[in-house]
Every structure is written in structure tokens, then in C-alpha cells.
N, C-alpha and C positions, 0 to 999 in steps of 0.2 A: 886503703887502696883506691876505693871509688873516688874519694875526695881528690886524690892525686891524679886521677884519670877520668875526669868527668865526661869527656867525649867518648870514652871507651867503657862506659858503665855496664853495658850489656855483657861484657866479658867477666864481670864480677857479680852478676845477678843470679840468684837462686830461683829456679823455676819449679813451681809446685805442680804435681800431677793430681788432678781431682777426679774422683769417681763421681760423675755427674748424677747418676741414678740415686746415689746415697748422699750427695752433697758433702763429701768428706775428702780430705787430703790423704792420699795413699802412698805418696813418694815425692821425690824431687830430683832435680838434676841441675848441673851447672857446668860452666867452663871454669878452669882453675887459673884464670888470668888471660891476658892478651896473647895473641900469637907471638911466638918467639922469632928470632931473626931468620930461622929456617922455614918459617911458615907453619910451624906446628902449634896446635892448641890442644890442651888436655881437657878431657871431660871427666866428671865424677857423677855418681848417681846412687840413689838408695830407694828401696821399696819395702813397704811393710810385708812381713813374712806371709801373711794370709793372702796377699795379692800377687805373690810371685807365680810364675809359670802360667800366666793368663794372657801374655802378650802386651801388657800395658807398657812395660819398660822398653820393649823392643820398638813399639810405635813411637814412644817419646824420644828415644835416642836417635831414631831415624830422622825425625823432624829437627832435632837439635843439630845433627850433622848436616842435613840439607841446608839449614840456615847458615851454618858456618861456611859451607862451600860457596855461598853467594857472596861472601866477603873476600875482597881482592887479596888481602894479606894471607889468607889461609890456603895452605897447600896440602896439609894432612891433619887428621884428628887422631889423637892418641889416648890411650886409657891404660891404667894400671889395675891389676886385680891380684888378690891373694890366690895362690895356687889351688887352694881347696874351695874356692868360691865358684862351684860349678854352675849355679844359675846365672851368674854374671858372665861366665865363659860362653854359655849358650846364647845370651843376648848378643854379645859381640860377634860370635861366629855367624849368627843369623843375618846380621846386617853387613857381613862381608869383611869384618876386620880380621887381620892375621896377626898371630904372635910373631914378634920380631926380636924379642929379648927375654931372657930368663935370668932372674936373680935368685938368691937363696929361697925366699918365700913368695916371690912375686913374678907375674908375667907382665910384659908390656905388649900392647896391641896397637895396630895402626891401620888406618884406611887413608888412601891418597885420593886427592881430587883428580877427576878424570879430565 
């Protein structure tokens, strides 16, 4: 994908979350491709279990979304979570995302550019 979209490589880049005090990677996040024709871009993220519920992912997702909203083509950021992934639900709720769709095992979340 990156080779096909060299000018848009940031939409295909995985960003690592580093715990500076221990100099180790504790998680990561990314966009799942370029914004679509409706201006939506999807995010994904993961965090090591022992580092959950400490605010690290909330901080990282806020910064990722803030950057996305500086991009002209982005009108909204979306995310998909498993229904039983409560830590992920809390992250998205804290940053102001709202559930907008429910599937059998998944919730879809969205936040719009203001």
C-alpha cells in the first residue's frame, strides 16, 4: 500500500507508544488507510495489558485524532471495537467518540471534525 501511495505514507504508518521512563514500547496505533470519499479515516490501536487503564492510549489517540483533523480531507475519525472490549470503549468515550453502529460482535464509533 505504501509503495502505491508514497505521498500518503502517513496514513499507512504504525506509530509506537513508548514508555520513556523504561525506554520500552508499550503499544501502538495507526490509521487503516487514507480518508475515504466521505472524509472518514479509521484508526486502530493496541496496548500491552499491564499498561492499560493508565491513560496512555487515551493520550495517544487524542493526538492521532488532533493530527488527522488538521488534514483537509478528514471530516471524521472512526473506530471499530469488539463489544466485550471495555477498556477500548472507555478510551473512545473519554475522547468524545460516540457509537453509531452495532453489528453482531462489534461496535462502530465516530467523532466528527468541528
